PLY file of the C-alpha trace (Angstrom):
ply
format ascii 1.0
element vertex 92
property float x
property float y
property float z
element edge 91
property int vertex1
property int vertex2
end_header
5.50 107.15 -89.34
6.13 111.14 -90.94
4.04 113.12 -93.32
6.98 112.69 -95.58
7.54 109.21 -95.53
3.69 108.78 -96.17
2.86 111.11 -98.75
6.48 110.74 -100.94
4.98 108.47 -103.80
3.20 111.70 -106.30
-0.27 109.19 -106.07
0.41 109.19 -102.32
-1.11 113.22 -102.40
-4.68 114.70 -102.68
-6.15 118.16 -102.75
-10.14 119.49 -101.19
-10.17 116.39 -99.28
-8.28 114.94 -96.06
-8.09 111.59 -97.61
-9.53 109.16 -100.19
-9.83 106.14 -101.13
-8.03 104.21 -104.46
-11.26 104.94 -106.29
-11.14 108.57 -105.47
-14.09 108.26 -103.03
-13.27 110.66 -99.88
-12.87 108.89 -96.74
-11.72 109.49 -92.96
-7.78 110.39 -93.02
-7.79 107.60 -90.43
-9.54 104.61 -92.67
-8.15 101.11 -93.96
-9.38 102.53 -97.29
-6.93 105.56 -97.63
-4.37 105.84 -100.46
-3.85 109.84 -100.41
-4.22 112.63 -97.87
-3.93 115.71 -97.97
-1.88 117.96 -96.03
-4.12 117.97 -92.91
-5.48 114.49 -93.65
-1.47 113.11 -92.61
-1.37 115.20 -90.06
-4.00 113.13 -88.78
-2.86 109.91 -89.54
0.16 110.27 -88.64
-0.10 111.34 -85.32
-2.09 109.99 -82.44
-2.45 112.32 -80.23
-4.09 116.12 -80.15
-0.86 117.53 -78.52
0.88 116.56 -81.11
-1.35 116.83 -84.31
-1.45 121.11 -83.00
2.12 121.16 -82.69
2.98 119.67 -85.96
-0.23 121.90 -87.30
1.33 124.79 -85.58
4.70 124.51 -87.14
3.24 124.01 -90.73
1.10 127.09 -90.19
3.75 129.10 -89.28
5.91 127.75 -92.45
3.31 128.83 -94.58
3.70 132.00 -93.25
0.66 132.21 -90.98
-1.73 131.03 -93.57
-3.99 127.76 -93.42
-2.91 124.08 -93.84
-5.84 123.27 -96.01
-6.05 126.29 -97.70
-1.71 126.38 -98.73
-2.75 122.23 -99.42
-5.40 122.95 -102.09
-3.91 125.84 -103.70
-4.60 125.45 -107.31
-0.73 126.30 -108.25
0.29 124.05 -105.35
2.53 120.73 -106.71
3.22 117.53 -104.89
6.74 119.01 -105.06
6.41 121.38 -102.80
4.09 119.72 -99.82
7.39 117.53 -100.15
9.41 120.15 -99.32
7.62 121.82 -97.08
7.15 118.41 -94.62
10.65 117.81 -95.68
12.36 121.18 -94.36
10.15 120.92 -91.77
11.09 117.24 -91.07
7.42 116.09 -89.69
0 1
1 2
2 3
3 4
4 5
5 6
6 7
7 8
8 9
9 10
10 11
11 12
12 13
13 14
14 15
15 16
16 17
17 18
18 19
19 20
20 21
21 22
22 23
23 24
24 25
25 26
26 27
27 28
28 29
29 30
30 31
31 32
32 33
33 34
34 35
35 36
36 37
37 38
38 39
39 40
40 41
41 42
42 43
43 44
44 45
45 46
46 47
47 48
48 49
49 50
50 51
51 52
52 53
53 54
54 55
55 56
56 57
57 58
58 59
59 60
60 61
61 62
62 63
63 64
64 65
65 66
66 67
67 68
68 69
69 70
70 71
71 72
72 73
73 74
74 75
75 76
76 77
77 78
78 79
79 80
80 81
81 82
82 83
83 84
84 85
85 86
86 87
87 88
88 89
89 90
90 91
């Protein structure tokens, strides 16, 4: 599964935690209870090897002009639409 598919629904994206349960509690990005993810959490969920994860994170961080994926995701002004546009542009 690609990140753009995982985060496609508006409720599937979150801030300030890698992932959350249906009740909003923080959980592991790879937990079966996770229902929404931040951008980095989505990378952890969608890619199963460290090499793949690092490659995708490098791509994302380059696209956000050398910033950190977590900071980009958690910026107060960030929207779900912006996150989707980024992952669609990069096809991740």
